[in-house]
Phi, psi and omega in degrees: 000333175295332172293324176297321186285315188287323192297322179294323183282323180300322181302332182269002191301310182296320182296318181279339168294316177297305184287324173301313183289325171303315181290325175292318181296317178299318182299325179289318173299331184290336181288326175297310184297321182295328178290319175297324179297314189293336177279345178292131178297326182257031188295151180295168177268195177299320179302318177291318185299307172308322185274332187236330181269313181295320181302328184293316179293324179291325175300313179301312179305318181295323178289327174293321173298314173293329175294316179296312181302312185289326180275352181293152182278076179298140173272338179217137182294328177295344178287318177296313181304321170292326176287322175299314181293330170292322172298327178292309177303314171303322185283332174293321180290321174296324173301320176295324175293310174307319181296315181292321181294319183290325175292323184275337179292150185249350189279343181214141183261109175289148178253173188307320182297323176304306174307321183289310187277336184264342183232308193292303183297314177296321175299318185297313185299316185288330178292321179293312181301315182294318177300309183301323180299323175295332178262358184305318179289329186281321183209085187294326179300312182284327186285331173287335172294314177301319181291320178291326179296318179297313179301317180294315183298323176296321183291320178294323177297314181296322175292310174311311186293321174298312182297312180303318178294315182300310184290333174299311184294313188287327188250301184297314175295312179296318176294320174303316189278349180287136171302146175294150177299149174257143177280141185288000000 
């Protein structure tokens, strides 16, 4: 019976080694992004960082956690489902907190793309994760594909949001700080 439990999870080991190590490396790179933010004269305050910077690290860490959960040596598949479900529910709660923080911060006015990538897509990924966890024991094969999709979505959300932050700092803030060109 143990082999029947292990085999659906074991098939995903390579996938989670790749995305888990990617998430861990990208978490470290997010610290570089925060160092760039700190160097800006017009750097955002805690409200902006809590709404737009910290969630990126949380999403990368969530992917790392999912990789650890799926590759752990579970004795029973429902236990893995409980861990995945708890991660999904925690992510849904955190997404609600991020939404509240994004609405309350005053240093930056989010546009639709910001709402999509910082609130809607993470909420969707964590919702998919919570739903997939509920079905893991009944149908592990499709449920594990949904867990993988949620993890990959969170990884892409983190990559997009880190890139968006860097381009905002490198282009938008610097353009705003440049004096206007003088006419001859």
